[in-house]
C-alpha positions in Angstrom: 66.8 97.6 87.2 63.3 96.3 87.6 60.2 96.3 89.9 62.0 94.0 92.3 64.7 96.6 92.9 62.0 99.1 93.8 60.4 96.6 96.2 63.8 96.1 97.9 64.2 99.8 98.2 60.7 100.1 99.8 61.5 97.3 102.1 64.8 98.7 103.3 63.4 102.2 103.6 60.5 100.9 105.7 62.9 99.1 108.0 64.7 102.5 108.6 61.4 104.2 109.4 61.3 106.2 106.2 58.1 107.2 104.4 59.9 108.1 101.2 63.3 108.3 99.6 64.2 111.4 97.6 67.0 111.0 95.0 68.8 113.7 92.9 70.7 113.1 89.6 73.5 110.6 90.1 74.3 107.0 90.6 71.4 106.1 92.9 68.7 107.6 90.6 70.4 105.9 87.6 70.4 102.6 89.5 66.7 102.6 90.1 65.5 104.2 86.9 68.2 103.6 84.2 68.0 107.4 83.5 70.8 110.0 83.6 70.2 113.7 84.5 72.6 116.5 85.3 72.7 118.5 88.5 71.9 122.0 87.4 69.9 125.1 88.2 66.9 123.1 87.1 66.2 120.7 90.0 65.3 117.0 89.4 64.1 114.9 92.3 62.9 111.3 92.2 60.5 110.5 95.0 60.1 106.9 96.0 57.4 106.3 98.7 57.4 103.1 100.6 53.8 102.4 99.8 53.2 103.6 96.3 54.5 104.3 92.8 57.4 106.7 92.4 57.1 110.3 91.2 59.6 112.7 89.7 59.8 116.5 89.6 61.7 117.5 86.5 62.0 120.1 83.8 59.4 119.6 81.0 62.3 119.3 78.5 63.5 116.2 80.4 60.1 114.6 80.8 60.3 112.4 77.6 63.1 110.4 79.2 60.6 108.9 81.5 59.2 106.9 78.6 62.4 104.9 78.7 62.6 104.5 82.5 62.9 101.0 84.0 60.0 101.9 86.3 56.6 103.5 85.8 57.1 107.0 87.2 54.5 109.8 87.7 55.8 112.9 86.2 55.5 116.4 87.7 57.1 118.6 85.0 57.7 122.3 84.9 58.7 124.8 82.3 61.5 127.4 82.6 58.8 130.1 82.6 56.9 128.5 85.5 59.8 127.3 87.6 59.6 124.2 89.8 57.5 125.7 92.6 54.1 124.3 91.5 55.6 120.9 90.5 57.1 120.4 93.9 53.9 121.4 95.6 51.8 119.0 93.5 54.3 116.1 94.0 54.5 116.5 97.7 50.8 116.9 98.0 50.1 113.8 95.9 52.5 111.7 97.9 51.2 113.1 101.2 54.7 114.0 102.4 53.7 116.5 105.0 55.2 115.4 108.4 56.9 112.5 106.5 60.4 111.2 107.2 62.2 111.6 103.9 65.4 109.8 103.2 67.9 112.0 101.3 71.4 111.5 99.9 73.7 113.2 102.4 76.6 113.4 99.9 74.5 114.7 96.9 71.4 116.6 97.8 71.8 120.3 97.6 70.1 123.1 99.6 68.2 123.8 96.5 66.3 120.5 96.5 66.2 120.3 100.3 64.5 123.7 100.7 61.8 122.9 98.1 61.0 119.6 99.9 60.9 121.3 103.3 58.7 124.1 102.0 56.1 121.9 100.2 56.2 119.0 102.5 55.6 121.0 105.7 56.9 119.4 108.9 58.9 116.8 106.9 62.2 115.5 108.3 65.1 115.0 106.0 67.4 112.1 107.2 70.3 110.3 105.5 69.3 107.4 103.2 72.8 106.5 102.1 72.8 103.2 104.0 69.6 102.2 102.4 71.0 102.7 98.9 74.3 101.0 99.9 72.5 97.8 100.9 70.9 97.7 97.4 74.0 98.5 95.4 77.0 96.9 97.2 76.3 93.3 95.9 76.6 93.2 92.1 74.7 90.8 89.9 76.2 89.1 86.9 74.9 91.8 84.5 76.7 94.5 86.6 79.9 92.4 86.8 79.9 91.9 83.0 79.9 95.7 82.6 82.6 96.1 85.1 84.8 93.5 83.4 84.3 95.4 80.1 85.3 98.7 81.8 88.4 97.0 83.2 89.3 95.7 79.7 89.0 99.2 78.3 91.2 100.7 80.9 93.9 98.1 80.6 93.9 98.4 76.8 94.2 102.2 77.0 97.0 101.9 79.6 98.9 99.5 77.5 98.7 101.7 74.4 99.7 104.8 76.4 102.8 103.1 77.9 103.9 102.1 74.4 103.8 105.8 73.4 105.1 107.4 76.6 108.6 108.9 76.4 111.1 110.8 78.6 110.5 114.5 78.3 106.7 114.2 77.8 104.9 116.2 80.5 102.5 114.6 83.0 99.7 116.5 81.4 100.6 115.2 77.9 100.6 111.6 79.1 97.2 112.2 80.9 95.8 113.7 77.7 97.0 110.7 75.6 95.5 108.3 78.2 92.1 110.1 78.0 92.0 109.7 74.3 92.9 106.1 74.4 90.3 105.3 77.1 87.6 106.6 74.7 89.1 105.0 71.7 89.3 101.6 73.5 85.5 101.7 74.1 85.0 103.8 77.2 81.7 105.6 77.3 83.0 108.1 79.7 85.5 108.6 82.5 84.7 108.0 86.2 87.5 110.5 87.0 90.2 112.4 85.2 93.4 110.3 84.8 96.2 110.9 87.3 99.7 110.9 85.9 102.4 112.1 88.4 106.1 111.5 88.3 109.1 111.9 90.6 108.4 114.1 93.7 104.9 114.9 92.4 104.0 111.2 93.0 104.5 111.7 96.7 101.0 113.2 96.8 98.4 110.5 96.2 95.8 112.7 94.5 98.1 115.3 92.9 96.9 116.1 89.4 99.1 116.1 86.3 101.2 119.1 85.7 103.4 120.5 82.9 106.5 119.1 84.6 108.5 116.8 82.1 109.0 113.2 83.1 112.7 112.5 83.7 114.9 109.4 83.8 115.2 107.6 87.0 111.6 108.5 88.1 108.6 106.5 89.2 105.4 107.5 87.4 102.1 106.7 89.1 99.3 106.3 86.6 95.7 106.0 87.9 92.8 105.7 85.4 89.5 104.2 84.7 86.7 103.9 82.2 82.9 103.8 82.3 80.9 101.1 80.4 77.1 101.0 80.8 77.5 103.4 83.7 79.9 101.0 85.6 83.5 102.0 86.4 86.9 100.5 86.5 89.8 102.0 88.5 93.4 100.8 88.0 96.8 102.2 89.2 100.2 101.1 88.1 103.6 102.6 88.9 106.1 102.7 86.0 109.8 103.1 86.1 111.6 105.4 83.7 114.9 103.7 83.5 116.6 102.5 86.7 115.0 103.7 89.9 116.9 104.9 93.0 117.6 101.9 95.3 115.1 103.0 97.9 112.3 103.4 95.4 113.0 99.9 94.0 112.7 98.6 97.6 109.5 100.5 98.1 108.0 99.1 95.0 108.5 95.5 96.2 106.9 96.3 99.5 103.8 97.8 97.9 103.6 94.8 95.5 103.6 92.4 98.4 101.0 94.5 100.3 98.8 94.4 97.2 99.2 90.6 96.9 98.5 90.0 100.6 95.5 92.3 100.6 93.9 90.5 97.6 94.7 87.1 99.1 93.1 87.9 102.5 89.8 89.1 101.0 87.0 86.6 100.9 83.4 86.0 102.0 82.8 86.7 105.7 86.1 88.6 106.1 85.6 92.0 107.7 86.5 94.8 105.4 89.0 96.2 107.9 90.9 92.9 107.9 92.0 93.5 104.3 93.3 96.9 105.3 95.1 95.5 108.3 96.8 92.8 106.2 98.1 95.2 103.5 99.1 97.8 106.1 101.0 95.3 108.2 103.3 94.5 105.2 104.1 98.2 104.7 104.6 98.7 108.5 106.9 95.7 108.7 108.8 97.1 105.8 109.5 100.3 107.7 107.2 102.6 105.8 104.0 102.6 107.9 104.0 106.3 108.4 104.0 106.8 104.6 100.9 104.8 103.8 98.5 107.7 104.2 95.2 106.5 102.9 92.8 103.5 103.2 93.6 100.3 101.4 90.6 100.5 99.1 87.1 101.6 98.3 84.0 100.1 96.7 83.5 100.4 93.0 80.5 100.2 90.7 78.3 103.0 89.4 80.7 105.3 91.3 84.5 105.3 91.5 84.2 105.6 95.3 81.3 103.8 97.0 80.8 101.3 99.9 82.3 99.0 101.0 85.3 101.0 102.2 88.4 98.9 103.0 89.5 100.7 106.1 90.2 100.2 109.8 87.0 100.4 111.7 84.8 98.9 109.0 83.6 95.6 110.4 81.2 94.9 107.5 81.6 91.2 106.4 82.5 91.0 102.7 79.9 89.1 100.7 80.0 87.5 97.2 79.3 90.1 94.6 80.9 93.0 96.5 83.4 94.9 94.3 86.2 97.1 95.6 89.8 98.2 95.0 93.0 97.0 96.8 95.5 99.9 96.4 98.2 100.1 99.0 100.8 102.9 98.5 103.9 104.4 99.9 104.6 108.2 99.5 108.0 109.7 100.3 108.0 113.5 100.3 110.6 114.9 97.9 111.4 111.5 96.4 108.2 109.9 94.9 105.5 107.4 95.4 104.3 104.0 94.5 100.8 102.7 94.3 99.5 99.4 92.8 95.7 99.2 92.5 93.5 96.3 91.4 89.7 95.9 91.2 88.4 92.7 92.9 85.1 90.9 93.4 84.3 88.6 96.3 83.3 85.1 95.2 82.0 82.1 97.1 85.6 80.9 97.5 87.7 84.1 97.9 88.4 87.1 95.8 88.8 87.4 92.0 90.9 90.2 90.6 89.0 91.8 87.7 92.2 93.6 86.7 95.0 91.5 85.2 97.5 94.1 84.0 101.0 93.1 85.0 102.0 94.1 88.5 105.7 93.4 88.3 107.6 96.7 87.7 107.5 97.8 84.1 110.7 99.7 83.1 110.5 102.0 80.1 
């Protein structure tokens, strides 16, 4: 990012009545600075006031990273022997954060960082700043989309190679391990989440992890994977048949495929996010399986595998060109199995483009 990005943050934060935004290691801090840190016992907090240059409390051993930051940042380092107390005191005093309204990440900031801010910025008020960061990050520029396209290409190549090697009798965990290796081999720089490989009755749980259960003939196998390239994620799910599926599972697959197709077709600029969910869900309900579609139709995608905009009933946010998200309807039948088909899409001036191109018609191994 660049100085313009910082200016946008300051503008949006000021609109929300914030004096400063405090960010901990994660996607938001990376977005603004281009730097990656780990959440650990050594706190790292980036402080972005609305009327001045940013500062950062960080371990001395991490301080050299600031030389490569996208922004000029005032460092307040501390050693392991000293601990972070003095560094927080100095940073809060320098930015005059006493009595300030400080925006924090509701989903990421820990009590550790919050308590230091509350102690050394006496009278401060910590309030959620997630909406501010969402406004900045939801619409991707061409550089971000290029990285996402590369992440999709990596995931699709890895999935294709894995399917070529998958056999009856392999365990879910074996297939997931193979897929992880192929994701890195194909050019992934990391994984946004551990691959999900679930077969037969295990696939009736949308987020069930891979087990040591062998994959058997006549089962549907749900495979959900993604890759990171330049910090940006892909997320694709396909359901594979091992030989002939039971009649009902074959019917379920066709319903989910139609729901995926309709969901992607409805998406476009100005369309409320919930309308995509409604369209995909209507197909499944009309097919008689409405009670078995037990999650939202999609979620935003970018620096995180799950981020705004969420494609769910109640989200009236109009979709805008540059917004990226998944369309992933599914049907899950307890004791029998599940089907999910997930694509990554970007809103364009004319509609929605699918970044994922992996075949959606049922693949039978």
